[in-house]
C-alpha positions in Angstrom: -29.1 8.1 3.3 -29.4 7.9 -0.5 -30.4 4.9 -2.5 -26.9 4.0 -3.6 -25.6 3.8 -0.1 -28.6 1.9 1.1 -28.1 -0.7 -1.6 -24.4 -1.0 -0.9 -24.9 -1.6 2.8 -27.4 -4.3 2.0 -24.8 -6.0 -0.1 -22.2 -5.7 2.7 -24.6 -6.7 5.4 -23.1 -3.9 7.5 -24.7 -1.3 9.8 -22.6 1.8 9.3 -23.7 5.2 8.0 -21.6 7.7 6.1 -23.0 11.1 5.4 -20.7 13.9 4.2 -17.8 14.1 6.6 -19.6 12.4 9.5 -19.5 8.7 10.1 -21.4 6.6 12.6 -20.0 3.1 13.0 -22.3 0.5 14.5 -21.8 -3.2 15.4 -21.2 -4.2 11.8 -20.1 -7.7 11.2 -17.2 -6.5 9.0 -14.5 -8.8 7.9 -11.9 -8.8 10.6 -9.0 -7.6 8.5 -7.4 -5.1 10.8 -4.8 -6.8 13.0 -5.2 -10.1 11.1 -4.7 -13.3 13.0 -1.9 -14.9 11.0 -2.7 -18.3 12.5 -5.3 -18.9 9.7 -3.2 -17.4 6.9 -0.3 -19.2 5.3 0.9 -17.1 2.4 3.2 -14.1 3.0 4.2 -11.7 0.3 7.4 -9.6 0.4 6.9 -6.5 -1.7 10.0 -4.5 -2.6 10.2 -1.4 -4.8 13.6 -0.4 -6.3 14.5 2.9 -7.9 17.6 2.6 -10.1 20.6 4.8 -9.4 21.8 6.9 -12.4 23.1 4.7 -15.2 22.6 1.5 -13.2 19.3 0.3 -14.6 20.8 -2.6 -16.6 22.9 -3.7 -13.5 19.8 -3.6 -11.3 17.8 -5.6 -13.8 20.5 -8.2 -14.0 20.9 -8.4 -10.2 17.1 -9.0 -9.8 17.2 -11.7 -12.5 20.3 -13.5 -11.2 19.7 -17.2 -11.9 22.0 -18.4 -9.1 20.0 -16.4 -6.7 16.8 -17.9 -8.1 18.0 -21.4 -7.9 19.0 -21.0 -4.3 15.7 -19.4 -3.4 13.8 -22.3 -5.1 15.6 -24.7 -2.8 13.9 -23.0 0.2 10.9 -25.1 1.2 9.0 -22.0 2.3 9.3 -20.3 -1.1 6.2 -20.2 -3.3 7.0 -18.0 -6.3 8.3 -14.6 -7.3 7.5 -12.0 -9.9 10.2 -9.7 -11.1 8.7 -6.5 -12.4 9.9 -3.6 -14.5 8.0 -0.3 -14.7 6.3 0.4 -18.1 7.8 3.9 -18.0 11.3 3.5 -19.6 12.5 6.8 -18.0 11.8 6.0 -14.4 13.9 2.8 -14.2 11.8 1.5 -11.4 11.6 -2.2 -10.6 9.8 -4.4 -8.0 9.8 -7.9 -6.7 6.6 -9.6 -5.4 7.7 -12.8 -3.6 5.5 -15.3 -1.8 6.5 -17.6 1.1 4.7 -19.8 3.6 7.0 -18.6 6.4 7.4 -15.1 7.8 11.0 -16.0 8.8 11.9 -17.1 5.2 10.4 -13.8 3.9 12.7 -11.9 6.3 15.8 -13.8 5.3 15.0 -13.2 1.6 14.6 -9.4 2.3 18.0 -9.2 3.8 19.6 -11.0 0.8 17.7 -8.9 -1.8 18.8 -5.7 -0.2 22.4 -6.8 0.0 22.4 -8.0 -3.6 21.1 -4.6 -4.9 23.2 -2.4 -2.6 24.7 0.5 -4.5 22.4 0.0 -7.5 19.5 2.1 -6.2 19.2 5.8 -5.7 17.7 5.4 -2.2 17.0 2.4 0.1 14.3 0.2 -1.5 10.8 0.5 0.1 9.6 -2.9 1.3 6.5 -4.3 3.0 5.7 -7.7 4.3 2.0 -8.5 3.9 -0.4 -11.5 4.3 -2.5 -12.5 1.3 -6.1 -12.5 2.4 -7.7 -13.6 -0.8 -7.1 -14.2 -4.5 -9.6 -13.2 -7.1 -9.8 -14.8 -10.5 -12.5 -14.6 -13.2 -15.7 -16.0 -11.6 -14.1 -17.0 -8.3 -12.9 -15.7 -5.0 -10.3 -17.8 -3.1 -10.2 -16.9 0.6 -7.6 -19.5 1.4 -5.1 -18.9 -1.4 -2.1 -21.0 -2.2 -0.2 -18.2 -3.9 -0.3 -19.8 -7.4 -3.9 -19.0 -8.5 -3.0 -17.2 -11.7 -0.2 -16.4 -14.2 2.0 -19.3 -13.1 5.3 -19.2 -15.1 4.1 -16.5 -17.5 6.2 -13.5 -18.5 5.4 -10.3 -20.5 2.0 -9.6 -19.0 1.0 -6.3 -17.4 1.1 -6.1 -13.6 0.0 -3.5 -11.1 0.8 -2.9 -7.4 -1.5 -0.5 -5.4 -0.5 0.7 -1.9 -3.4 2.1 0.2 -3.4 3.6 3.7 -6.8 3.8 5.3 -7.8 6.0 8.2 -7.5 3.7 11.3 -11.0 4.5 12.6 -12.5 3.6 9.2 -10.4 0.5 8.4 -13.4 -1.8 8.6 -15.3 0.3 6.0 -12.2 0.5 3.8 -11.5 -3.2 3.8 -15.1 -4.1 3.2 -15.3 -1.8 0.2 -12.2 -3.0 -1.5 -13.1 -6.7 -1.0 -16.6 -6.0 -2.4 -15.1 -4.2 -5.4 -12.8 -7.2 -6.1 -15.8 -9.6 -5.8 -17.7 -7.5 -8.4 -14.6 -7.4 -10.6 -14.5 -11.2 -10.5 -18.1 -11.4 -11.5 -17.6 -9.0 -14.4 -14.7 -11.1 -15.8 -13.0 -8.3 -17.8 -11.2 -9.2 -21.0 -7.5 -10.1 -20.4 -7.7 -10.2 -16.6 -5.7 -13.0 -15.1 -6.2 -12.3 -11.4 -5.6 -10.2 -8.3 -4.2 -10.7 -4.8 -5.6 -8.6 -1.9 -3.1 -8.4 1.0 -2.4 -6.3 4.1 0.1 -6.0 6.9 -0.9 -8.1 9.9 -0.4 -5.3 12.3 -0.6 -1.5 12.4 2.5 0.3 11.1 4.0 3.6 12.1 3.6 6.4 9.4 7.3 6.2 8.4 6.9 2.4 7.8 3.7 2.8 5.8 5.3 5.3 3.4 9.0 6.0 4.1 9.3 8.5 1.2 5.9 10.0 0.2 3.1 10.8 0.7 3.2 11.1 4.4 0.3 9.7 6.4 -0.4 11.1 9.9 -1.6 8.0 11.8 -0.4 4.4 12.2 -2.5 2.0 10.2 -2.8 -1.3 8.5 -1.2 -1.2 5.0 -3.4 -2.5 2.2 -1.8 -3.9 -0.9 -3.4 -5.0 -4.2 -1.4 -6.9 -6.8 -3.0 -7.9 -10.2 -2.2 -9.0 -13.7 -3.7 -8.5 -17.2 -2.5 -9.9 -20.5 -1.8 -6.3 -21.8 -1.7 -2.8 -20.6 -4.5 -1.9 -22.9 -6.8 -4.5 -21.4 -6.0 -3.3 -17.9 -6.8 0.3 -18.9 -10.1 -0.7 -20.6 -11.2 -2.8 -17.6 -10.6 0.2 -15.3 -12.4 2.6 -17.6 -15.3 0.2 -18.2 -15.7 -0.2 -14.4 -15.5 3.5 -13.7 -18.0 4.3 -16.4 -20.4 1.4 -15.8 -22.9 3.4 -13.8 -23.4 0.4 -11.5 -24.8 1.9 -8.3 -22.9 -0.5 -6.1 -19.6 0.4 -7.7 -20.3 4.1 -7.5 -21.0 3.9 -3.8 -18.1 1.6 -3.1 -15.8 4.1 -4.9 -17.0 6.9 -2.7 -16.3 4.9 0.5 -13.0 3.5 -0.7 -11.5 6.9 -1.5 -13.2 8.6 1.4 -11.6 6.4 4.0 -7.9 6.9 2.8 -5.4 8.9 4.8 -3.4 9.9 1.7 -3.8 9.4 -2.1 -3.2 5.9 -3.2 0.1 4.9 -4.9 -0.2 2.9 -8.0 2.6 1.3 -10.0 2.3 -0.3 -13.5 4.8 -2.9 -14.5 5.7 -5.6 -17.0 6.5 -9.1 -15.7 10.1 -9.8 -16.7 10.7 -12.8 -14.4 8.3 -15.4 -13.0 9.4 -18.6 -11.3 
């Protein structure tokens, strides 16, 4: 085992070994993120991705920003907040909603209403995922019992990203430990313009078609991992990523190897502007 991995495993206090394509998993005290017990988690996030039908982008944007819908949603005692997101690529006409609740049932009701309100405005059925927020990361702090309003409250115009990741089920522990540690290190580094991140996942394994209904196609059921984060500007988000990738930090190098090595399929990563926040 090389020095980088030895140092990483010391940081994680785990006892697994990865060498080439072979992995030996011991009795590591990994964070129990696979098959989360939702009894200790209170914030659900409904993530919906919309692809506009031809010439319906303005209509879809208006439907997502409907103020009467927002007022009704705010009257639901389980509602926490919602981000309405528009892709930075003007040609794709892709939108998303990232909506937090304290109740799984409320999140399901919301999903039905959102899909009905955007029916006929999208070129294919919107992809959607219900996840539990495990932790929120802000500059200098990690909140493992998040309230859902740790950063960016009420702000519009900032850059946002959504990452969807599907680990190999047999290496889920290694995957979740690595991404959590990366976020901890990110919090310690306090990059310029960074507002915060949520780390979330499904609270049960999902079938391949539910993990990614369109593409890419995973082969095995797994827990879906979702990362949502915000920066003041796209430039600052890009610089933070490049600075981290080029830092030469041995922990980050080793974590990156493990993170990408445990995925079933390449990650999907969406870049947005926040156009609604209430």
